[in-house]
Structures are given as structure tokens and as C-alpha cells.
OpenMM code with the backbone's topology and positions (N, CA, C; nanometers):
from openmm import Vec3, app, unit

residues = "MET LYS GLN GLY THR THR LEU LEU LEU LYS LEU ALA VAL LEU LEU ILE GLY LEU PRO VAL LEU VAL MET CYS VAL LEU GLY LEU PRO MET ILE ALA LYS ASP ALA ALA ASP ASN HIS TYR ALA LEU ALA HIS LEU LEU TYR PRO VAL LEU GLY ILE MET TYR VAL THR ALA ILE PRO PHE PHE THR ALA LEU TYR GLN ALA LEU LYS LEU LEU SER TYR ILE ASP ARG ASN HIS ALA PHE SER GLU LEU SER VAL ASN ALA LEU LYS ASN ILE LYS TYR CYS ALA ILE ILE ILE SER VAL VAL TYR VAL ALA GLY LEU PRO LEU PHE TYR LEU LEU GLY GLU LYS ASP ASP ALA PRO GLY VAL ILE VAL ILE GLY LEU VAL LEU ILE PHE ALA PRO ALA VAL ILE ALA THR PHE SER ALA VAL LEU GLN ARG LEU LEU LYS GLU ALA ILE ASP ILE LYS SER GLU ASN ASP LEU THR VAL".split()
positions = [
    Vec3(5.1384, 7.0500, 13.5748),
    Vec3(5.0822, 7.1443, 13.6842),
    Vec3(4.9438, 7.2514, 13.6148),
    Vec3(4.8625, 7.2530, 13.6912),
    Vec3(4.7442, 7.3552, 13.6401),
    Vec3(4.7470, 7.4942, 13.6565),
    Vec3(4.6910, 7.5641, 13.5581),
    Vec3(4.7021, 7.6960, 13.5522),
    Vec3(4.6373, 7.7346, 13.6797),
    Vec3(4.7120, 7.8537, 13.7247),
    Vec3(4.6350, 7.9122, 13.8541),
    Vec3(4.6895, 7.8496, 13.9854),
    Vec3(4.8200, 7.7580, 13.9769),
    Vec3(4.8447, 7.7238, 14.1130),
    Vec3(4.8947, 7.8253, 14.1651),
    Vec3(4.9651, 7.9010, 14.1354),
    Vec3(5.0179, 8.0151, 14.2044),
    Vec3(4.9417, 8.1356, 14.2227),
    Vec3(4.8115, 8.1250, 14.2332),
    Vec3(4.7380, 8.2426, 14.2079),
    Vec3(4.7377, 8.3316, 14.3490),
    Vec3(4.7489, 8.2694, 14.4688),
    Vec3(4.8058, 8.3132, 14.5799),
    Vec3(4.9170, 8.3900, 14.5827),
    Vec3(5.0520, 8.3404, 14.5342),
    Vec3(5.1353, 8.4045, 14.5522),
    Vec3(5.1154, 8.5251, 14.4447),
    Vec3(5.0585, 8.5296, 14.3170),
    Vec3(5.0558, 8.6358, 14.2456),
    Vec3(4.9657, 8.7519, 14.3412),
    Vec3(4.8498, 8.7008, 14.4069),
    Vec3(4.8030, 8.7845, 14.4851),
    Vec3(4.8745, 8.8923, 14.5888),
    Vec3(4.9598, 8.7639, 14.6522),
    Vec3(5.0623, 8.8446, 14.7146),
    Vec3(5.1687, 8.9333, 14.6814),
    Vec3(5.2149, 8.9397, 14.5600),
    Vec3(5.2722, 9.0113, 14.4901),
    Vec3(5.2020, 9.1529, 14.4669),
    Vec3(5.1034, 9.1530, 14.4277),
    Vec3(5.0155, 9.2626, 14.4249),
    Vec3(4.9756, 9.3608, 14.5316),
    Vec3(4.9537, 9.2671, 14.6167),
    Vec3(4.9526, 9.3152, 14.7713),
    Vec3(5.0530, 9.3715, 14.7934),
    Vec3(5.1982, 9.3413, 14.7959),
    Vec3(5.3222, 9.4052, 14.8287),
    Vec3(5.3009, 9.5051, 14.7417),
    Vec3(5.2863, 9.5536, 14.6370),
    Vec3(5.2853, 9.6359, 14.5356),
    Vec3(5.1884, 9.7579, 14.5558),
    Vec3(5.0909, 9.7238, 14.5966),
    Vec3(4.9826, 9.8150, 14.6218),
    Vec3(4.9993, 9.9283, 14.7036),
    Vec3(5.0565, 9.9278, 14.8568),
    Vec3(5.1009, 10.0048, 14.9465),
    Vec3(5.1959, 10.0942, 14.8716),
    Vec3(5.3047, 10.0724, 14.8198),
    Vec3(5.3984, 10.1335, 14.7632),
    Vec3(5.3628, 10.1957, 14.6359),
    Vec3(5.2267, 10.1530, 14.5618),
    Vec3(5.1964, 10.2575, 14.4677),
    Vec3(5.1186, 10.3701, 14.5323),
    Vec3(5.0249, 10.3364, 14.6453),
    Vec3(4.9717, 10.4208, 14.7192),
    Vec3(5.0652, 10.5365, 14.7658),
    Vec3(5.1360, 10.5207, 14.8247),
    Vec3(5.2252, 10.5757, 14.8739),
    Vec3(5.3064, 10.6578, 14.8019),
    Vec3(5.3467, 10.6345, 14.6887),
    Vec3(5.4072, 10.6862, 14.5451),
    Vec3(5.2943, 10.7966, 14.4912),
    Vec3(5.1866, 10.7437, 14.4652),
    Vec3(5.0962, 10.8521, 14.4263),
    Vec3(5.0241, 10.9503, 14.5025),
    Vec3(5.0193, 10.8916, 14.6564),
    Vec3(4.9266, 10.9978, 14.7258),
    Vec3(5.0081, 11.0468, 14.8494),
    Vec3(5.0851, 10.9551, 14.8872),
    Vec3(5.1673, 10.9907, 15.0672),
    Vec3(5.2894, 11.0736, 15.0227),
    Vec3(5.3911, 11.0309, 14.9398),
    Vec3(5.4539, 11.1235, 14.9276),
    Vec3(5.4951, 11.2772, 14.8607),
    Vec3(5.3546, 11.2619, 14.7815),
    Vec3(5.3309, 11.4335, 14.7363),
    Vec3(5.2587, 11.4744, 14.8417),
    Vec3(5.1859, 11.4017, 14.9501),
    Vec3(5.1162, 11.4920, 15.0785),
    Vec3(5.2551, 11.5127, 15.1615),
    Vec3(5.3372, 11.4376, 15.1758),
    Vec3(5.4647, 11.4669, 15.2396),
    Vec3(5.5559, 11.5797, 15.2416),
    Vec3(5.5380, 11.6173, 15.0699),
    Vec3(5.6094, 11.7406, 14.9826),
    Vec3(5.4986, 11.8520, 15.0271),
    Vec3(5.4160, 11.8500, 15.0001),
    Vec3(5.3091, 11.9734, 15.0138),
    Vec3(5.3426, 12.0157, 15.1677),
    Vec3(5.3064, 11.9356, 15.2672),
    Vec3(5.3122, 11.9734, 15.3966),
    Vec3(5.4419, 12.0310, 15.4208),
    Vec3(5.5530, 11.9719, 15.3507),
    Vec3(5.6852, 12.0326, 15.3916),
    Vec3(5.6639, 12.1830, 15.3353),
    Vec3(5.6413, 12.2220, 15.2407),
    Vec3(5.6579, 12.2969, 15.1712),
    Vec3(5.4935, 12.4250, 15.1989),
    Vec3(5.4345, 12.4256, 15.2712),
    Vec3(5.3237, 12.4309, 15.3192),
    Vec3(5.3388, 12.5202, 15.4574),
    Vec3(5.4483, 12.4572, 15.5242),
    Vec3(5.4643, 12.4720, 15.6762),
    Vec3(5.5934, 12.5398, 15.6508),
    Vec3(5.6919, 12.5574, 15.5738),
    Vec3(5.8066, 12.6591, 15.5583),
    Vec3(5.8688, 12.5401, 15.6191),
    Vec3(5.8851, 12.4125, 15.6056),
    Vec3(5.9699, 12.3510, 15.7430),
    Vec3(6.1310, 12.3888, 15.6804),
    Vec3(6.1705, 12.3537, 15.8254),
    Vec3(6.3064, 12.4220, 15.8024),
    Vec3(6.4272, 12.2903, 15.7104),
    Vec3(6.3466, 12.1786, 15.7267),
    Vec3(6.4324, 12.0476, 15.6610),
    Vec3(6.4052, 12.0385, 15.5174),
    Vec3(6.2895, 12.1194, 15.4398),
    Vec3(6.2769, 12.0589, 15.3266),
    Vec3(6.3345, 12.0652, 15.2421),
    Vec3(6.4644, 12.1295, 15.2288),
    Vec3(6.5853, 12.1300, 15.1397),
    Vec3(6.6325, 11.9701, 15.1561),
    Vec3(6.6285, 11.8999, 15.2623),
    Vec3(6.6741, 11.7824, 15.2911),
    Vec3(6.5826, 11.6852, 15.2600),
    Vec3(6.4473, 11.6847, 15.2572),
    Vec3(6.3344, 11.6145, 15.2635),
    Vec3(6.3050, 11.6018, 15.1113),
    Vec3(6.3347, 11.6756, 15.0525),
    Vec3(6.2731, 11.6742, 14.8787),
    Vec3(6.4032, 11.5514, 14.8349),
    Vec3(6.5051, 11.5879, 14.7997),
    Vec3(6.6242, 11.4829, 14.7888),
    Vec3(6.5893, 11.3504, 14.8320),
    Vec3(6.5212, 11.3174, 14.9801),
    Vec3(6.4746, 11.2019, 15.0028),
    Vec3(6.3709, 11.1454, 14.9326),
    Vec3(6.2600, 11.2165, 14.9142),
    Vec3(6.1827, 11.1860, 14.8330),
    Vec3(6.2000, 11.1476, 14.7089),
    Vec3(6.2932, 11.2105, 14.6424),
    Vec3(6.3491, 11.1945, 14.4902),
    Vec3(6.3986, 11.0673, 14.5198),
    Vec3(6.4914, 11.0367, 14.6200),
    Vec3(6.5426, 10.8816, 14.6337),
    Vec3(6.4328, 10.7720, 14.6030),
    Vec3(6.3522, 10.7924, 14.6786),
    Vec3(6.2275, 10.6979, 14.7177),
    Vec3(6.1458, 10.6797, 14.5919),
    Vec3(6.1319, 10.7850, 14.4755),
    Vec3(6.0510, 10.8158, 14.3415),
    Vec3(6.1717, 10.7101, 14.2865),
    Vec3(6.2692, 10.7211, 14.2738),
    Vec3(6.3641, 10.6494, 14.1995),
    Vec3(6.3970, 10.4955, 14.2380),
    Vec3(6.3746, 10.4773, 14.3396),
    Vec3(6.3897, 10.3300, 14.4059),
    Vec3(6.2719, 10.2413, 14.3471),
    Vec3(6.1342, 10.3466, 14.3056),
    Vec3(5.9891, 10.2958, 14.3106),
    Vec3(6.0098, 10.2084, 14.1757),
    Vec3(6.0935, 10.2343, 14.0531),
    Vec3(6.1261, 10.1861, 13.9041),
    Vec3(6.1477, 10.0740, 13.9276),
    Vec3(6.2902, 10.0113, 14.0067),
    Vec3(6.3433, 9.8857, 14.0005),
    Vec3(6.2269, 9.8306, 14.1064),
    Vec3(6.1885, 9.8938, 14.2003),
    Vec3(6.1043, 9.7964, 14.3223),
    Vec3(5.9959, 9.7360, 14.1883),
    Vec3(5.8916, 9.8038, 14.1385),
    Vec3(5.7957, 9.7555, 14.0568),
    Vec3(5.8722, 9.6696, 13.9216),
    Vec3(5.9807, 9.6704, 13.8635),
    Vec3(6.0473, 9.6008, 13.7906),
    Vec3(6.0346, 9.4978, 13.8720),
    Vec3(6.0694, 9.4530, 13.9731),
    Vec3(6.1591, 9.3233, 14.0301),
    Vec3(6.0093, 9.2714, 14.0946),
    Vec3(5.8852, 9.3268, 14.0969),
    Vec3(5.7543, 9.2883, 14.1034),
    Vec3(5.7240, 9.2049, 13.9845),
    Vec3(5.7114, 9.2835, 13.8741),
    Vec3(5.6908, 9.2325, 13.7444),
    Vec3(5.7680, 9.1212, 13.6920),
    Vec3(5.8853, 9.1056, 13.7675),
    Vec3(5.9611, 9.0040, 13.7249),
    Vec3(5.9217, 8.8476, 13.8082),
    Vec3(5.8944, 8.9026, 13.9364),
    Vec3(5.8201, 8.7923, 14.0322),
    Vec3(5.7142, 8.7641, 13.9738),
    Vec3(5.6386, 8.8182, 13.8764),
    Vec3(5.5034, 8.7704, 13.8469),
    Vec3(5.5124, 8.6918, 13.7056),
    Vec3(5.6207, 8.7232, 13.6476),
    Vec3(5.6799, 8.6591, 13.5309),
    Vec3(5.7226, 8.5140, 13.5792),
    Vec3(5.8015, 8.5062, 13.7002),
    Vec3(5.8819, 8.3993, 13.7456),
    Vec3(5.7530, 8.3112, 13.7654),
    Vec3(5.6279, 8.3485, 13.8250),
    Vec3(5.5166, 8.2902, 13.8900),
    Vec3(5.4314, 8.2458, 13.7454),
    Vec3(5.4669, 8.3059, 13.6337),
    Vec3(5.3699, 8.2369, 13.5321),
    Vec3(5.4440, 8.1263, 13.4738),
    Vec3(5.5818, 8.1709, 13.5055),
    Vec3(5.6250, 8.0727, 13.4129),
    Vec3(5.6370, 7.8742, 13.5183),
    Vec3(5.6227, 7.9206, 13.6242),
    Vec3(5.5833, 7.8227, 13.7044),
    Vec3(5.4530, 7.7350, 13.6610),
    Vec3(5.3790, 7.8380, 13.6240),
    Vec3(5.2162, 7.7569, 13.6158),
    Vec3(5.1999, 7.6902, 13.4774),
    Vec3(5.3120, 7.7644, 13.3982),
    Vec3(5.3672, 7.7215, 13.2348),
    Vec3(5.4296, 7.5840, 13.2362),
    Vec3(5.4684, 7.5011, 13.3596),
    Vec3(5.5863, 7.4238, 13.3695),
    Vec3(5.7189, 7.4409, 13.2855),
    Vec3(5.7459, 7.5875, 13.3433),
    Vec3(5.8696, 7.6386, 13.2308),
    Vec3(5.9627, 7.6900, 13.3495),
    Vec3(5.9364, 7.6237, 13.4871),
    Vec3(6.0058, 7.6639, 13.5814),
    Vec3(6.1801, 7.6126, 13.6119),
    Vec3(6.2321, 7.5252, 13.5545),
    Vec3(6.3319, 7.4997, 13.5042),
    Vec3(6.3547, 7.5103, 13.3856),
    Vec3(6.3692, 7.6404, 13.3926),
    Vec3(6.4361, 7.6877, 13.1977),
    Vec3(6.4808, 7.8387, 13.2212),
    Vec3(6.6045, 7.8724, 13.1324),
    Vec3(6.6344, 7.9632, 13.1248),
    Vec3(6.5882, 8.1369, 13.1605),
    Vec3(6.4561, 8.0899, 13.1285),
    Vec3(6.3594, 8.2290, 13.1388),
    Vec3(6.3558, 8.2228, 13.2752),
    Vec3(6.3083, 8.1362, 13.3708),
    Vec3(6.3076, 8.1712, 13.5056),
    Vec3(6.4632, 8.2298, 13.5665),
    Vec3(6.5723, 8.1751, 13.5220),
    Vec3(6.7050, 8.1943, 13.5835),
    Vec3(6.7417, 8.3303, 13.5337),
    Vec3(6.6822, 8.3714, 13.4302),
    Vec3(6.6731, 8.5170, 13.3810),
    Vec3(6.6185, 8.6283, 13.4734),
    Vec3(6.4663, 8.5970, 13.5051),
    Vec3(6.3870, 8.6780, 13.5851),
    Vec3(6.4666, 8.6588, 13.7367),
    Vec3(6.5066, 8.5594, 13.7898),
    Vec3(6.5768, 8.5779, 13.9097),
    Vec3(6.7071, 8.6809, 13.9264),
    Vec3(6.7856, 8.6773, 13.7936),
    Vec3(6.8834, 8.7429, 13.7718),
    Vec3(6.8085, 8.8930, 13.7581),
    Vec3(6.7075, 8.9579, 13.7121),
    Vec3(6.7039, 9.0778, 13.7375),
    Vec3(6.6403, 9.0809, 13.8270),
    Vec3(6.5604, 9.0156, 13.9133),
    Vec3(6.5151, 9.0438, 14.0446),
    Vec3(6.6506, 9.0800, 14.1527),
    Vec3(6.7461, 9.0076, 14.1278),
    Vec3(6.8619, 9.0324, 14.1847),
    Vec3(6.9178, 9.2118, 14.1568),
    Vec3(6.9202, 9.2104, 14.0401),
    Vec3(6.9920, 9.3318, 13.9972),
    Vec3(6.9031, 9.4569, 14.0527),
    Vec3(6.7661, 9.4231, 14.0197),
    Vec3(6.6983, 9.5406, 14.0905),
    Vec3(6.6857, 9.5228, 14.2383),
    Vec3(6.7101, 9.4089, 14.3123),
    Vec3(6.7232, 9.4759, 14.4840),
    Vec3(6.8515, 9.5376, 14.4834),
    Vec3(6.9415, 9.5173, 14.3777),
    Vec3(7.1113, 9.5430, 14.4278),
    Vec3(7.1139, 9.7359, 14.4041),
    Vec3(7.0270, 9.7284, 14.2879),
    Vec3(7.0139, 9.8950, 14.2852),
    Vec3(6.9748, 9.9496, 14.3672),
    Vec3(6.8550, 9.9078, 14.4302),
    Vec3(6.7409, 9.9789, 14.5626),
    Vec3(6.8706, 10.0174, 14.6307),
    Vec3(6.9504, 9.8968, 14.6763),
    Vec3(7.0606, 9.9222, 14.7742),
    Vec3(7.1555, 9.9990, 14.7481),
    Vec3(7.2090, 10.0311, 14.6584),
    Vec3(7.3078, 10.0990, 14.5776),
    Vec3(7.2390, 10.2495, 14.6120),
    Vec3(7.1071, 10.2637, 14.5492),
    Vec3(7.0883, 10.4163, 14.5581),
    Vec3(7.0648, 10.4697, 14.7168),
    Vec3(6.9732, 10.3661, 14.7811),
    Vec3(6.9683, 10.4110, 14.9475),
    Vec3(7.1141, 10.4155, 15.0107),
    Vec3(7.2274, 10.3304, 14.9879),
    Vec3(7.3347, 10.3471, 15.0479),
    Vec3(7.4142, 10.5393, 14.9532),
    Vec3(7.3817, 10.5350, 14.8519),
    Vec3(7.4385, 10.6284, 14.8593),
    Vec3(7.3548, 10.7707, 14.9126),
    Vec3(7.2150, 10.7625, 14.9261),
    Vec3(7.1238, 10.8955, 14.9921),
    Vec3(7.1508, 10.8594, 15.1374),
    Vec3(7.1739, 10.7686, 15.2138),
    Vec3(7.2122, 10.7268, 15.3299),
    Vec3(7.2820, 10.8738, 15.4295),
    Vec3(7.4101, 10.9590, 15.3678),
    Vec3(7.3846, 11.0910, 15.4190),
    Vec3(7.2849, 11.1877, 15.4215),
    Vec3(7.2172, 11.1650, 15.3549),
    Vec3(7.0659, 11.2394, 15.3509),
    Vec3(6.9913, 11.2317, 15.4764),
    Vec3(6.9595, 11.0733, 15.4899),
    Vec3(6.8794, 11.0524, 15.6199),
    Vec3(6.9480, 11.0716, 15.7177),
    Vec3(7.1356, 11.0820, 15.7321),
    Vec3(7.1932, 11.1199, 15.8429),
    Vec3(7.1715, 11.2568, 15.8844),
    Vec3(7.1929, 11.3518, 15.7602),
    Vec3(7.1497, 11.4662, 15.8056),
    Vec3(7.0195, 11.5019, 15.8342),
    Vec3(6.9368, 11.4458, 15.7587),
    Vec3(6.7381, 11.4650, 15.8035),
    Vec3(6.7302, 11.4605, 15.9792),
    Vec3(6.8085, 11.2967, 15.9987),
    Vec3(6.7872, 11.2561, 16.1615),
    Vec3(6.8900, 11.3349, 16.2655),
    Vec3(6.9864, 11.3970, 16.2160),
    Vec3(7.0500, 11.4976, 16.2934),
    Vec3(7.0457, 11.6293, 16.3121),
    Vec3(6.9388, 11.6927, 16.2178),
    Vec3(6.8745, 11.7864, 16.1752),
    Vec3(6.7505, 11.8308, 16.2949),
    Vec3(6.6721, 11.6893, 16.2744),
    Vec3(6.5357, 11.6720, 16.3545),
    Vec3(6.5578, 11.6120, 16.4677),
    Vec3(6.6597, 11.5684, 16.5076),
    Vec3(6.6790, 11.5109, 16.6366),
    Vec3(6.6249, 11.4157, 16.6427),
    Vec3(6.6245, 11.2638, 16.5429),
    Vec3(6.5522, 11.1837, 16.4940),
    Vec3(6.6470, 11.0414, 16.4730),
    Vec3(6.6763, 10.9873, 16.5670),
    Vec3(6.7885, 10.8744, 16.5047),
    Vec3(6.6998, 10.7737, 16.4633),
    Vec3(6.5813, 10.7835, 16.4617),
    Vec3(6.4745, 10.6539, 16.4246),
    Vec3(6.5255, 10.6919, 16.2719),
    Vec3(6.5397, 10.7772, 16.1696),
    Vec3(6.5271, 10.8078, 16.0556),
    Vec3(6.6571, 10.7078, 15.9938),
    Vec3(6.7544, 10.7528, 16.0716),
    Vec3(6.8790, 10.6625, 16.0278),
    Vec3(6.8820, 10.5236, 16.0413),
    Vec3(6.7936, 10.4774, 16.1394),
    Vec3(6.7603, 10.3233, 16.1094),
    Vec3(6.6780, 10.3025, 16.0254),
    Vec3(6.6016, 10.3541, 16.0056),
    Vec3(6.4778, 10.3349, 15.8410),
    Vec3(6.5666, 10.3677, 15.7173),
    Vec3(6.6768, 10.4563, 15.7317),
    Vec3(6.7598, 10.4156, 15.5965),
    Vec3(6.8307, 10.3086, 15.5901),
    Vec3(6.9053, 10.2482, 15.7467),
    Vec3(6.9345, 10.1320, 15.7062),
    Vec3(6.8722, 9.9951, 15.6765),
    Vec3(6.7458, 10.0189, 15.7115),
    Vec3(6.6558, 9.9161, 15.6343),
    Vec3(6.6440, 9.9163, 15.5608),
    Vec3(6.6149, 10.0079, 15.5042),
    Vec3(6.5942, 10.0339, 15.3461),
    Vec3(6.6997, 10.0050, 15.2680),
    Vec3(6.8291, 9.9978, 15.3413),
    Vec3(6.9701, 9.9115, 15.2537),
    Vec3(6.9444, 9.7823, 15.2650),
    Vec3(6.9457, 9.7046, 15.3779),
    Vec3(6.9480, 9.5730, 15.4153),
    Vec3(6.8498, 9.4985, 15.3729),
    Vec3(6.7400, 9.5468, 15.3494),
    Vec3(6.6354, 9.4562, 15.3169),
    Vec3(6.6522, 9.4391, 15.1702),
    Vec3(6.6589, 9.4999, 15.0404),
    Vec3(6.6690, 9.4710, 14.9469),
    Vec3(6.8205, 9.4197, 14.9184),
    Vec3(6.9321, 9.4105, 15.0484),
    Vec3(7.0414, 9.3081, 15.0093),
    Vec3(7.0336, 9.1818, 15.0489),
    Vec3(6.9322, 9.1657, 15.1216),
    Vec3(6.8832, 9.0342, 15.1556),
    Vec3(6.7926, 8.9523, 15.0552),
    Vec3(6.7022, 9.0358, 14.9997),
    Vec3(6.6728, 8.9644, 14.8737),
    Vec3(6.7679, 8.9656, 14.7371),
    Vec3(6.8718, 9.0564, 14.7256),
    Vec3(6.9602, 9.0386, 14.6379),
    Vec3(7.0424, 8.8594, 14.6421),
    Vec3(7.0518, 8.8905, 14.7739),
    Vec3(7.1340, 8.7381, 14.8107),
    Vec3(7.0719, 8.6500, 14.8079),
    Vec3(6.9585, 8.6405, 14.8457),
    Vec3(6.8575, 8.5005, 14.8201),
    Vec3(6.8294, 8.4754, 14.6833),
    Vec3(6.7979, 8.5878, 14.6146),
    Vec3(6.8012, 8.5802, 14.4636),
    Vec3(6.9068, 8.5011, 14.4074),
    Vec3(6.9795, 8.5574, 14.4579),
    Vec3(7.1609, 8.5064, 14.3887),
    Vec3(7.1500, 8.3604, 14.4343),
    Vec3(7.1203, 8.3157, 14.5294),
    Vec3(7.1378, 8.1975, 14.5775),
    Vec3(7.0546, 8.1037, 14.5007),
    Vec3(6.9028, 8.1298, 14.4517),
    Vec3(6.8096, 8.0770, 14.3808),
    Vec3(6.8497, 8.0557, 14.2419),
    Vec3(6.8975, 8.1806, 14.1939),
    Vec3(6.9412, 8.1575, 14.0357),
    Vec3(7.0613, 8.0532, 14.0618),
    Vec3(7.1917, 8.0358, 14.1590),
    Vec3(7.2684, 7.9607, 14.0624),
    Vec3(7.2169, 7.8034, 14.1326),
    Vec3(7.1412, 7.7835, 14.2663),
    Vec3(7.0672, 7.6771, 14.2185),
    Vec3(6.9992, 7.6065, 14.1361),
    Vec3(6.9028, 7.7050, 14.0822),
    Vec3(6.8395, 7.7098, 13.9637),
    Vec3(6.8966, 7.6545, 13.8428),
    Vec3(7.0257, 7.7462, 13.7948),
    Vec3(7.1051, 7.7125, 13.6801),
    Vec3(7.1970, 7.5988, 13.7070),
    Vec3(7.1941, 7.4901, 13.8483),
    Vec3(7.2858, 7.4083, 13.8377),
    Vec3(7.1749, 7.2856, 13.8153),
    Vec3(7.0380, 7.3222, 13.8697),
    Vec3(6.9766, 7.2260, 13.8458),
    Vec3(6.9579, 7.1928, 13.6790),
    Vec3(6.9382, 7.3048, 13.6565),
    Vec3(6.8833, 7.3127, 13.4742),
    Vec3(7.0015, 7.2295, 13.4203),
    Vec3(7.1470, 7.2554, 13.4611),
    Vec3(7.2325, 7.1468, 13.4248),
    Vec3(7.2415, 7.0619, 13.4267),
    Vec3(7.1849, 7.0098, 13.5331),
    Vec3(7.2048, 6.8145, 13.6147),
    Vec3(7.1275, 6.8264, 13.4856),
    Vec3(6.9566, 6.8655, 13.4826),
    Vec3(6.8495, 6.8146, 13.4336),
    Vec3(6.8843, 6.7842, 13.2885),
    Vec3(6.9633, 6.8946, 13.2132),
    Vec3(6.9970, 6.8515, 13.0639),
    Vec3(7.1187, 6.7346, 13.0387),
    Vec3(7.2038, 6.7275, 13.1456),
    Vec3(7.3034, 6.6330, 13.1275),
    Vec3(7.1687, 6.4661, 13.1586),
    Vec3(7.1306, 6.4821, 13.1966),
    Vec3(7.0384, 6.3918, 13.2330),
    Vec3(6.9758, 6.3186, 13.1258),
    Vec3(6.8993, 6.3956, 13.0269),
    Vec3(6.8593, 6.4301, 12.9076),
    Vec3(6.9248, 6.3787, 12.7753),
    Vec3(7.0787, 6.4190, 12.8437),
    Vec3(7.1501, 6.3907, 12.7214),
    Vec3(7.1901, 6.2122, 12.7730),
    Vec3(7.1872, 6.1741, 12.8369),
    Vec3(7.2446, 6.0435, 12.8821),
    Vec3(7.1316, 5.9920, 12.8185),
    Vec3(7.0004, 6.0082, 12.8292),
    Vec3(6.8694, 5.8607, 12.8234),
    Vec3(6.8866, 5.8401, 12.6730),
] * unit.nanometer
topology = app.Topology()
chain = topology.addChain("A")
for resn in residues:
    res = topology.addResidue(resn, chain)
    for name in ("N", "CA", "C"):
        topology.addAtom(name, app.Element.getBySymbol(name[0]), res)
């Protein structure tokens, strides 16, 4: 396979990470500053939610890095290798960490929604839990399939 055949996918991964990076650098500090300047009554709940979002940014960017590594393995014809299985395993763990952190923070989303009378906040919290859970499930399935394909390939190599 030629080098760069996954260029579009690599660009997609980078474009997925760009809005999150901008939100972490510009958006979340602006929200915190606005809450502090306006003496927002819910600031004591908003700050932990912002902290949770910053904490989950670490495994998010780790998962994006692992996805880029996986795409580079595909470019180098190492798609069916233990390196790819490990990258998928790391993506799975990152997604699980994100879901667990948001599950732990869901009571804060609930309190924020109750005090501000905004039921949409709870729905956003649930989406932030279930989207990584779906990604973790999907990467676990891919990891299992890839591991079985590697095992079949190694059996075939031994019989020849």
C-alpha cells in the first residue's frame, strides 16, 4: 500500500480534535470568566463541570493520537499486527475512562439542570456518557476481530 492512502482519515482525525482544542483553550475559560464576572449563582456547580471537561480532554487527545498511530500502521502495511491491536486497546480504554468520568460527574449535570431549570443539560450529560461507550464497544469489537485475524494469519503462515 502506498504511503499516504489514509491521508483523508488522518485529516478527519485532526479536524475532530481541532474544535475540542479550541474549546479547551478559548471556550471553557470564557465560560468560567463569564460565570465569575456575573456572579452567576451556579458558578459553584459550573466550575467542577468545567474541570471534568478538562480532565476528559486528556484521554480524548490520547485516543486521537492512538488513531493516528493506527492509521500510520495501515500506511506501513502493519495493519494486521500487535501494534494495531494495542492501539485499538488504548482507544477502548480512553473511551471507557471518558465515560466513567462523565458518569461520576452526572450528578453535577443533574444539579446544574435542576437549579437552572434546563433539562437539556442532563441530556447533554447522557450523550457525553453514551458516545464514548459506543466508541469503546466498537473498538473492542474491532480489537477482537483483528486479534482473531492475526491468529488465523499466523496459523496459515505456520502451515505453509
